[in-house]
C-alpha positions as CSV (number, residue, x, y, z in Angstrom):
1,X,55.0,-55.7,85.8
2,X,58.4,-55.4,86.2
3,X,61.3,-57.4,87.0
4,X,61.1,-56.9,90.9
5,X,57.8,-57.6,90.8
6,X,57.7,-61.1,89.1
7,X,60.9,-61.8,90.9
8,X,58.6,-61.3,94.0
9,X,55.1,-62.9,92.9
10,X,58.1,-66.2,91.9
11,X,59.0,-65.7,95.6
12,X,55.2,-65.0,97.2
13,X,54.3,-68.1,95.0
14,X,57.7,-70.3,95.9
15,X,56.1,-73.6,96.7
16,X,53.4,-74.4,93.8
17,X,56.5,-72.9,91.3
18,X,59.3,-74.8,92.7
19,X,56.9,-78.2,93.6
20,X,57.2,-79.6,90.0
21,X,59.6,-78.7,87.4
22,X,59.9,-79.7,83.7
23,X,57.2,-80.9,81.5
24,X,56.1,-84.2,83.5
25,X,56.2,-81.5,86.5
26,X,53.6,-79.4,84.8
27,X,51.7,-81.9,82.8
28,X,51.5,-83.6,86.9
29,X,50.2,-80.7,88.6
30,X,46.9,-78.9,88.5
31,X,48.3,-75.6,90.2
32,X,51.1,-74.3,88.2
33,X,50.2,-74.0,84.4
34,X,47.2,-71.8,85.8
35,X,49.4,-70.0,88.2
36,X,52.2,-69.1,85.3
37,X,49.6,-68.1,83.0
38,X,48.0,-65.8,85.2
39,X,51.3,-64.3,86.0
40,X,52.3,-64.3,82.4
41,X,48.8,-62.5,81.9
42,X,49.5,-60.0,84.4
43,X,53.1,-58.8,83.2
44,X,52.2,-56.0,79.8
45,X,53.4,-56.2,76.7
46,X,53.2,-59.0,74.3
47,X,52.4,-62.4,75.4
48,X,56.0,-64.0,74.1
49,X,58.3,-61.6,76.0
50,X,56.3,-61.8,79.5
51,X,57.0,-65.1,78.5
52,X,60.3,-64.9,77.9
53,X,60.3,-62.6,80.9
54,X,59.1,-64.6,83.5
55,X,60.6,-67.9,82.3
56,X,64.2,-65.9,82.4
57,X,63.3,-65.5,86.3
58,X,62.0,-68.5,87.1
59,X,65.6,-69.8,86.0
60,X,67.4,-67.7,88.2
61,X,65.0,-68.8,91.2
62,X,65.8,-72.0,90.4
63,X,69.7,-71.9,89.9
64,X,69.0,-70.1,93.6
65,X,66.9,-72.0,95.4
66,X,68.5,-75.2,97.6
67,X,66.6,-78.1,96.6
68,X,68.5,-77.3,92.9
69,X,71.9,-77.5,94.0
70,X,71.3,-81.6,93.0
71,X,70.9,-80.5,89.5
72,X,73.5,-79.5,86.9
73,X,73.0,-76.0,85.3
74,X,71.7,-77.7,81.9
75,X,69.6,-79.4,83.5
76,X,67.9,-76.7,85.2
77,X,68.0,-75.0,81.8
78,X,66.0,-78.4,80.5
79,X,63.6,-78.0,82.7
80,X,62.7,-74.3,82.3
81,X,63.1,-75.2,78.1
82,X,60.1,-77.7,78.6
83,X,58.0,-75.4,80.6
84,X,58.4,-72.7,78.6
85,X,57.8,-74.5,75.5
86,X,54.5,-76.0,76.6
87,X,53.8,-72.6,78.3
88,X,54.2,-70.8,75.3
89,X,52.2,-73.5,73.1
90,X,48.9,-73.3,75.2
91,X,49.0,-68.9,75.4
92,X,49.9,-68.5,71.7
93,X,47.4,-70.2,69.9
């Protein structure tokens, strides 16, 4: 899965991926964590690189989305960092 394909998957699943964010959002969502894991496992290469690539693209999607205009870039970076850490711990065991 290349960058354009990751962007397309994020766009197609925008409702789930953008409805909850940060660690708190992930812990409350029953749909987002398994969806992210499914997307990441579809990215070829090692899991660590796949996690990094996915969350780089998700951060860009957050920044571009009007819902996130109320947040500072540092807050968005914090949400992404929390989500990335949570997913990495779950997937790299």
